[in-house]
N, C-alpha and C positions, 0 to 999 in steps of 0.2 A: 561557574566553571567554564573554562574555554578549551578550545582544541589544543592539543600538544604542539610544541614549536615545530615539529617535523611535518605537520600537516599543513598544506597550503591554506592561506587565509580564507579562500572560498573555492569550493569544488562542487560540481554538479554532474548528474547523469540522468538519462531518460529511462523510462520504464516501458519502452516500446514493445517488448515481448509480451508483457501483460496486456497492453492495449490490443495487440493483434489477436491474442488468445481470446480476449473478451469479445471482440468483434466477430470472430469466427463462431464462437459459442452462441452468441446472440442470433446471428443470421442462420446458422444451421438449425438450431432448435425452433426458431420461428418458422423456417421452411417445413420442418417435420410436423409442426402444429397445423400448418395450412394443408399439408398432405393428408393428415388424419381427417380433416373435415371434408376434403375433396373425395375421400375414399367412398366407394359404394358399399363397402362391407361394414357391418355394425362393429362398433368398438366400445370398450368401457371408457367413460369420461375421465378416469384418472390418468389415462395415457397422455392426452394433450395437455392436461394440467401439469404433468411432470415436465413436459417440453416447455411450457410457458414459464415454469419456475426456473429452469436452467437458462432460458432466454433472458429473463430478468437478471439473473446472477451474472451472465455474460455482459449485459448492458452496464451493470454496476461496475464490474471490473474495468470495462473500457472507459467509463466516465471518471473513475477515481484514480486511474493510473495517469501519471504525467511525468514530472521531473522531481527529483529529490536533490536538495542542495544542503551543504553544511557550511557554516562559517563560524566565526568566533562566538556568536550568540547561541547557536543551536542548529536544529535540523528543520528544514522547510520543505514541504511538498506542495507543488503547484499542479492542479489538475483542472478538468472542466467543472468539477464540483466546487472549486475554490482553492484558497491557499490555507495551509495548515502549518502551524509552527510549534515546535517543542523545544524549550530552552534546555541547554545542557544541565543546568542546575536542577531541573525538574525530573530528569530521567533517573528513576530508582530501580526499575526492572526492565529487562529486555527479554522478550519471549519470541520464539519462532514456532511455526507449525504449518505444515502443508504449503510451503512456499510463501508464507506471510511473515513479516517482521513487525513486532509491536514494541514501541517504546512507551513505557507507562510510569506514572508517579504523580503524587500530589493532585489527585482528582483529574488528571489529564491522561489522554492516551492518543498516540499517533500510530495508526495502522498503515503499513506500507506493503506493497508487493515485495517479496524478499529479493536479496541481491542477485539471485539467479536470473531475475527478470530485468536487471539493470544493464544498460548499454552506454557507451560513450567513453571518451578518454578520461573523464573524471571518476569513473566507477571505482577504481582502486583507491583513489584519494578519499572518496566518501566512506568506503568500507574501512580504510585505515583510521579515519577520524572516529568512527563509531567504536572500533576495537580499542583505540587509544583511550577514549572516554571510559570504556568498560574497565580497562587496566588501571587507569588513574583513580577510579572510584571504587574498585573492587567489585563491580557488578559482574555477575556471572550470567551470561545468556542461558536461558532455560528453554527446553523443548516442551511446549504445551499444545495439545491438540486444539484446545479452545481458541488459541491464537488465530487459527484459520477463519474463525467466525467473528472476530472482533472488528469494530469500526472505530474511527477516530472520534474522540470525545473531548470537548473543552479545549481544542487546539485551533479551531477555525479563526482566521483573522480576516478583517474587512479591509483595513488600511495598514500600510507598512508601519505607521506610527504605533500600532498595537504591539509590535514586537518588542519595543523598548519599554 
């Protein structure tokens, strides 16, 4: 399955908003953790552990956000954690939840920060390609709370030749 004719051959956009939110969350929660331990008042240990959990979540959001691109072969996400590819022919389900977009099917899953976190001139073209694919295949995007907690699976690529 390829992109519809009205979608440019290649379009990409960045996920800068998600990166900024992840960095702020990491730094702020890390600072709160340090403040807990610098405090002279006694405190329950669950408080800094919650801050550490949120700091780790922020770090993960920062590291896994990057750029998302579409072309005739499928959807590619490049981030500090690597490159992830989902071919159009493998996309059977599209889920959204709490600002996350998940493309899933055939033992693969590509989890992306949702389109609200995308910036750049290619944003509209990337969204159009995804919507066109959904229309062409009859895939109906579904809201699922669990989508917010999903991570990419079976889509990491090491070399560009793995795409083919």
